C-alpha positions, 0 to 999 in steps of 0.5 A: 959501742957506736952501734948501741948508741945508734939503736937507742936513738932510733928507739927514742925517736920511734917512741916519741913519734908514737906518743905524738900520733896518739895525741893527734888521734885523740884530739881529732876524735874529741873534735868529731864527738863534740858537735854531735853531743851538742844536738842533745844538750845535757840534762840540767841537774838541780843543785842539792838543797840543804835541810834549811833550804828544803823547809818552807819559809812559811809553816802556815803555807804547808799543805795540811796532812790528810785526816786519818781514815775513819773506820766504817760505821756499823749500824747500832742495834736497837736497845732491848727494853728492860722488863718490869718486875713485880712481887704480888702476895698470893693473898692479894691475887686470891681475894684482894679485899677480904672484907666481903669474904665469908663462910655461912653454915646453915641447913635449917631450910635445906642441906644446901643452905651453906654457902661460901665466898672466898675470893675472885671467882671462888664461891659456891655451896656445900651440902650439910645434912641435919643430925638425928639422935635417937630417943629411947621412946622411939622418937628422934631429936633433930639437930641443925647448925647455923653460923656466919663467919668473920672475914678471914685473916690471911697468913703465909705458912711455908709455901701456902696461903692460909685463910682462917675464918672464925665463927663468933658463935656457931649455934646447934638448934634442936627439935624434938620429933618435928619442927612444931613450936612444941618440938622447938621448945622441948630441946635447948640450943647449945653453941660453939664459940670461936669455931674456925675453918682454915683453908690452905692454898698451894700457889703455882704458875700455869704454863702461861706464867699466870698465878693459880693454885695447885691444891686446897685443903681445909680444916674445921675445928669447933668446941662446944660450950656446954651449958649448965643443963645438957639433959632434957626429959621426955615422957618423964623417964626418957632423957636426951643429952643435948650436949652429947648430940651436939658433939656428935654432930660436930664430928659429923660436920667435920668431914662434910665441911672439909671435903665439901669446901675442898671439892668445890674449890678444886672443881674444874669449873671453880678453877676456870672461874678463878683464872678468868677473874684473876687475869683482869686484876693482874693485867691492871696491876702490872700495867699500872706498875709500868705507868700505863693506863689499864683502860688502854688496849695494851697487853702483857708479855710474861718474860718469867714468872715463879712462886716464891713461898706464897708470893707471885714473882713476875717479870713482864713487858707491856705490849701496845 
């Protein structure tokens, strides 16, 4: 029993000595480390600020926020000029003022006495031969025509321009055998009232967009106003019906007038003269509409052109 107590006492003493040794060693190690740590002082840590302390005392003193970044500017394209638009009746293009337009029929001095002035650059002559009527005694009755039309009335029919020329009086003058005074007095004159010539133009645009005409056709109509006396006698027994001779002459004149006018107006020279005469008028009209003096050297660029009915419609840009 005494041996057990002695062993416990020794164990207690040993344990106590070990604890003392650990404490002494720890203190010595702390004293060794301490002086070295003083060479490099520890970093001062700033105390944490509260949200109220972090806010500046004066809001105006706060640095302004940088402006938002502007996108790069792309140079603007120059605005394209808007074209002008104009609608011109084809009647104005062909003739404008028709007060000087006429058709004159006549062949007393020669077959080329007949002439016409329609409009811009459209003028010329047509060939009309005299009419010969046989008399039973072997002689001839010579019939000529003469008459001057009024200025035309211009109307649109579908896609065509119609110019109607009216003759207040179309005279048929007859001669017997020759042109002497006796021959003139032997045959009475007859007339046709309100004879008409209708000229139809089909307008189009050329490859440049300028107005011109595609085709022309002509209609001639005349009705004889019969006098009370149509018959004349020669050598007492040989009659001549002057009214019948005049009606035959109207039938002869119809294809001559229609074909002569049509062929003259559709001739390449007539078309060239028309185009050359129309351009100065068209240029002046369009520049004036755009507010530009036609006397200036400005020119025109045709953007688009077309014919609607009997009207010329154009979009264009003036060019200095």
